[in-house]
C-alpha positions as CSV (number, residue, x, y, z in Angstrom):
1,M,32.0,-113.2,194.5
2,G,35.0,-111.1,195.5
3,K,36.0,-107.6,194.4
4,I,37.5,-107.5,190.9
5,V,41.2,-106.9,191.1
6,G,42.6,-104.9,188.1
7,R,45.8,-105.3,186.3
8,N,49.0,-105.0,188.4
9,N,47.0,-106.4,191.4
10,R,45.4,-103.0,192.0
11,P,42.3,-103.3,194.2
12,T,40.5,-100.7,192.0
13,T,39.3,-101.1,188.5
14,I,39.6,-98.0,186.3
15,V,37.1,-97.1,183.6
16,L,38.5,-94.3,181.4
17,A,35.8,-92.3,179.6
18,I,36.8,-90.1,176.7
19,L,34.9,-86.9,176.3
20,Q,34.8,-85.0,173.1
21,G,32.6,-82.0,173.8
22,R,29.6,-83.5,171.9
23,N,26.0,-84.1,172.9
24,S,26.7,-87.8,173.0
25,D,29.2,-87.3,175.9
26,A,26.4,-87.4,178.5
27,E,25.1,-90.7,177.3
28,M,28.6,-92.2,177.0
29,V,29.5,-91.1,180.5
30,F,26.3,-92.6,181.9
31,A,27.3,-95.9,180.2
32,A,30.8,-95.6,181.7
33,C,29.3,-95.0,185.2
34,D,26.9,-97.9,184.8
35,L,29.8,-100.1,183.8
36,A,31.9,-98.8,186.7
37,R,29.1,-99.5,189.2
38,R,28.8,-103.1,188.0
39,R,32.5,-103.6,188.3
40,D,33.0,-101.6,191.6
41,A,35.3,-99.3,189.6
42,E,36.4,-95.7,189.5
43,V,35.6,-93.5,186.5
44,R,38.2,-91.2,185.1
45,T,37.4,-88.8,182.3
46,L,39.8,-87.4,179.7
47,H,39.3,-84.7,177.2
48,V,42.2,-84.3,174.7
49,V,42.7,-80.9,173.1
50,E,44.7,-81.5,169.9
51,V,47.5,-79.0,169.3
52,P,48.4,-78.3,165.7
53,H,52.0,-79.1,164.7
54,S,52.4,-75.5,163.7
55,L,52.2,-74.4,167.4
56,P,54.4,-75.2,170.4
57,L,52.8,-78.0,172.5
58,G,52.5,-75.5,175.5
59,S,50.5,-73.0,173.5
60,W,47.0,-74.1,172.8
61,D,43.6,-72.6,172.2
62,E,42.3,-71.2,175.5
63,A,38.7,-71.4,174.1
64,A,39.2,-75.1,173.4
65,E,40.5,-75.6,176.9
66,A,37.5,-73.8,178.4
67,R,35.2,-76.0,176.3
68,A,37.0,-79.1,177.5
69,R,36.8,-78.1,181.1
70,S,33.2,-77.2,180.7
71,A,32.5,-80.7,179.2
72,L,34.3,-82.3,182.2
73,A,32.3,-80.2,184.7
74,D,29.0,-81.0,182.9
75,A,29.7,-84.7,182.9
76,A,30.5,-84.6,186.6
77,A,27.3,-82.7,187.4
78,R,25.1,-85.0,185.3
79,T,26.5,-88.2,186.9
80,A,26.7,-87.0,190.5
81,P,23.0,-87.9,191.2
82,M,23.6,-91.5,190.2
83,G,26.4,-91.7,192.7
84,C,29.2,-91.6,190.1
85,S,32.2,-89.5,191.1
86,L,34.3,-88.4,188.2
87,Q,37.9,-87.4,188.2
88,G,38.7,-85.5,185.0
89,R,41.7,-84.3,183.1
90,V,42.2,-82.0,180.1
91,L,45.3,-83.0,178.1
92,P,47.0,-81.1,175.3
93,S,48.4,-83.4,172.6
94,R,49.5,-83.6,169.0
95,H,47.7,-86.9,168.5
96,T,44.4,-87.7,170.3
97,G,44.5,-91.5,169.9
98,Q,48.0,-91.8,171.3
99,A,47.1,-89.4,174.2
100,I,44.2,-91.7,175.1
101,L,46.4,-94.8,175.0
102,D,49.1,-93.1,177.1
103,E,46.5,-92.0,179.7
104,A,45.1,-95.5,179.8
105,A,48.5,-97.0,180.3
106,E,49.4,-94.4,183.0
107,L,46.2,-95.2,184.9
108,C,46.4,-98.9,184.2
109,A,42.9,-98.6,182.9
110,D,40.9,-101.7,182.6
111,V,38.4,-100.3,180.1
112,I,38.3,-97.3,177.8
113,V,34.8,-96.0,176.9
114,M,34.5,-93.7,173.9
115,A,32.2,-92.7,171.1
116,K,32.0,-95.0,168.1
117,P,34.1,-93.7,165.1
118,C,32.5,-92.0,162.2
119,P,32.9,-94.3,159.1
120,A,33.5,-91.3,156.9
121,R,36.5,-90.0,158.8
122,S,39.9,-91.6,158.3
123,G,42.4,-91.2,161.0
124,D,39.7,-91.1,163.7
125,A,41.1,-91.4,167.3
126,A,38.7,-94.2,168.0
127,V,40.0,-96.3,165.1
128,Y,43.6,-95.7,166.3
129,V,42.6,-96.8,169.9
130,M,40.7,-99.8,168.6
131,D,43.8,-101.0,166.7
132,R,46.2,-100.5,169.6
133,A,44.4,-100.7,173.0
134,T,45.9,-103.1,175.5
135,C,42.8,-103.1,177.6
136,D,39.1,-103.6,177.0
137,L,37.3,-101.0,174.8
138,L,33.7,-100.1,174.8
139,L,32.6,-98.0,171.8
140,W,29.4,-96.0,172.6
141,H,27.0,-95.5,169.7
142,P,25.3,-92.1,170.1
143,A,21.5,-91.7,169.9
144,V,20.0,-91.9,166.5
145,G,20.2,-88.6,164.7
146,E,23.4,-87.4,166.3
147,R,26.4,-87.6,164.1
148,V,29.8,-88.4,165.6
149,G,32.5,-86.7,163.6
């Protein structure tokens, strides 16, 4: 069996893991790394910091950015022992779901891995991505007892 060729005849398959700064991020990133290992793929991580419409897009909560960068660093540290090298990005956006889709399109991602949406929340980014993704989507269900949302 030969190497999987991604869309646009790229020799590298991209798995895009969406971090949200939750406890379930670690499990979800492990799942993304496992999937990437089976597909001989690269894992890219994304943490979107939503900017309220009342603020200019360039001005965002520095504490939120610090938490996002910490989540990316934690994910990279946790997955390094399993040989999974993560490349991460923090992205400010007005709409998390659209930012995820834009990043997936820019990377020509083959798979998006993110937490399963909370049924009680309408407008959840995962629901938005489920409805509009042009690539595969793996929804990670967190461990029993942890609520997403």
